N, C-alpha and C positions, 0 to 999 in steps of 0.2 A: 479804544487802545485795542480791545478785543478783537473787534473786525477786523483791525489793521492785520495783526497777528494772523488772523486764519487769512485773509487776502494775500499777506505776504508769502507764506507757507504754498498755498496751493499756487502762488504765480511761479514759485520755484519747480515744482513739480510737474507743471505744464508748458515750461520756458522750451522753445526752440526759436533758433537763430539766433542772431545779434539785437532782439528789439529787449530782449529780458533787461539787458541795462538802462534802456531808456524809460521802462515802464515803471521800473522801480527807482528812478533818479531820488525821488522823494522821498523815500523809507530809509530808515536808521538799521544801520546792520545791528544794533542791539536788540532789535524787534526779536531777532531770530532766539529761540533756547535749544535748539539742539541742529548740532551740526551736521550736514550731510554731504555725501559726494555726487549729487545729483549732476550739480552743474560741471563738475570737472567731466564726471564720466561724458556729457552730453559736447564737452569743447574736444576731448580725447577724439570720439566718434567722429565729427565733424571735420578735424584737421590732421588726424595720424590715421596712415593707413595699415596694413595687416602685418607688414615688415618691418614698422617702427618708424618709417619715414614720416617727418611732422613737413608740414606748408606751413612754413612760419609766416610767408607772405599773405596767406588768406588767414592766419592766425593775429595778425596782425589789427584786422578789423574788430576781433573780440576779445582785444584785451581787457577792454573794462567789466566784460564778463570773468573774468580770468581773476583782475583785482577784486571783485565782489566775493569769489571761491576763497581766495586768500584771507581776505578781513572776516568771512564768516569762521575760519579758521581761530583766526588771532583772537575772536569772540566768542570760541567754545572750546576751549583746552581741554586735554586729557586731566582726570583726575582720578582718585586711590579707588573709585569704585569701578573704573574701565577696565573692560578684558585686556588680555596682552594681543588679541586680535583686532582689538578697538585701537588700541595705541597704535598697533603695526600699522592700519589703516592708515589713520591720522598722519603719522609722521611719514610713511611711504606716498603717499598722495600729496603730503604737502612739498617735501625735497622736490618730487619732480614737474608741480605745478609753477614753484618757486623759480627752478631751475628754467622751466618754458619761459616766465616772466624777465629773467635777467637775459636771455636772448633775445626778445621783443625789446626790452627795452635799450637794446644796444644794435638791432637789426637794420640793415643789414650786415653780413659778417660772416667770415670762412670758418672760423674756431672759436668756441667758447674761450678757448687760452690767448684771444685776440682782448678778451675783456682783463684790466687789470688786477688781479688778485681774486678772481672768480668763487673761490670758495674760501676764503678768509674775511670778506666785507662782512660786517654785522649788519645787516639788512631786515631779513626775515621777521616777520612780528609773531610772536607766541606769547598769548596772554599782555600783550604791550611789551616785550622785551624783545630786544633783539638779537638773533641771533645769525650767525654766519650760516651755509650751506656746509661748510667742513665740520662744523660743531653739533649739526642734526645728524649728520650721519657717524661721526666718530664718539660723541659724547652722547649720543642718545639711541641710536639704532644700532649701532653696534654692541652695545651693552643689552641689547635685549635676547642676549644668547640665540640668535637666531641667523646662523650665516647665510642664508638663502636671501637674506634683504640686499645682498650685492648684486643679485641679478633682476631685480625690483626696482631700483633706483638709477635713475638713468642720469648721464653728464653730457647729453646734447652732444655727442660725437659717435661715428661710426662704430667705432671698436668696443662701445661701451655696449651693457644688455639693451634689448630695445624696449620702446618707452611702449608697452601696449597700448592697445586702443579703446581701453576700458580702465574703470577706477578700481582700486582694491578696495574691498570689502571685506568687513570683520568676518560676513557670514560664509563668503568662501578664500577666506584667506591661504588655508591649506592647499586648496586645489590650484589657486593662481600663484604661490612660490613655487609648489611643486613644476608648474607647467615652467614657468619661467627658466626654472634650471635645467630642467630638461631640453628647454628649448637653448639655452646658452651655450651648455656643454655640448650639447651636439652639433651646434652652428659652426659648417668647418671655414667660414668664414673669421670664424673668431677663436676657435679649438681647433687642433687636429691630431686625433688620438688614434693609433694603431695597437699592437700589442707589445711592440717593440721599441715605439716611437713616440712621443707625446711632446707636440707644440702648443702651448697654452698662451692664453690671453695673461697680460700683466695683472689681472686683477688678482690671478694666483700667486702671481709672486708678493705685489704689494700687502694681500692681505692673509698670507698665508697661515696664520697663527690663528684665523677664525675656521678654517677648516679642518685643522689637523688635532683637533681637542679629543677626538676619539679613534685616531689613526692615522695614518701618511695621508698624503695629499693625493696619492695612486687609489688608496681605499675610499677616500670620499668621491673622486671621480668616476669610477667604477660602480657606485651605486645609480648614476644615471646615465651615462655613457652606453652606446650601442655596439661600441666595437671598446671592448674592455682591455687596459693595458697590462702589462705583466710588472710584477713588483720590482724589478730590476730596470725598468725601461729609464731611457736617457729622457731628462725634461728639459724644454728650453722656451726660452717667451717670443712669441710674435711682435713685430714692430706694433705699436697702438697707433692707428689711426685717430687724430682729434680733429679730422673735418667733421663740419657742422652736420647733423642728422635728418637730413630732407634728401629727397630725391633725386639725383645723380642723372 
C-alpha cells in the first residue's frame, strides 16, 4: 500500500495529457491523503485560453481526468484546521470544475441555461454528500465574507467573469482574487464606467449586498476601476449574455 500511495502521488505531479486517467484506472481514489489542484491546473492550461474561452470540444476527451479531480475533492474535504485561503481554493476550484463537468455532460449546447435547473440540482459530491452549484455559491462561498469570489467563479457564460486558465491556490489567493476583480471591473465588455455614467454587469445587481457592507456600490467600484465614477453617477445594468463561454 505504501508503494502504491507513492506511485499514485508521483503520477499526479508528472501527469501531462490524457494518459493520466488510463494509467491510474486501477487505483482507488481513497489512496490520496491530501487533495491538491495540480490536475485541475493542467486541464485549465490545456483547454482554456487567456481570454477565458473554453475549448469544450477538446475538453470532452479529458472528461475522465476532470472526474478524477472532482473525486479527489470529494474524498479530501476541508476541516476546521484549514485556513480561509485553503477553503476558498477548494470551493472556488470545485465550483468551476463542476460547472465544466456539467457542460461536458450536456455538450454540445449553446448555453448553460439549456440545461434544466443547472444551479439547483444536487449532484456535486463533497464528502459523499450531494450539493448543488447554487448551494456551493450561496451557502458556502458567499458566507466566507469575501465578495471577490464573484469574480473568481464562472457560470460558463460570456457575461460571467472569465474562467482563468490556472487553478486558484491558497498561496496565491490574494493576488488571484485581486487580479480577477480588477480584470472584471475594467473589462468594457462586462462593465462600462465613466465619471458620470456607470453601466454594470448584473452581478452587481444580483449580489449588491455583498459589495456594500463598507460603503456604496460606487465606493466598491472605485477601489478597482481605472476610470473612477462620481458618487452621484447614474447606474444601469447591461444585458447578460448567457451564451456558452467558448471562442466565437
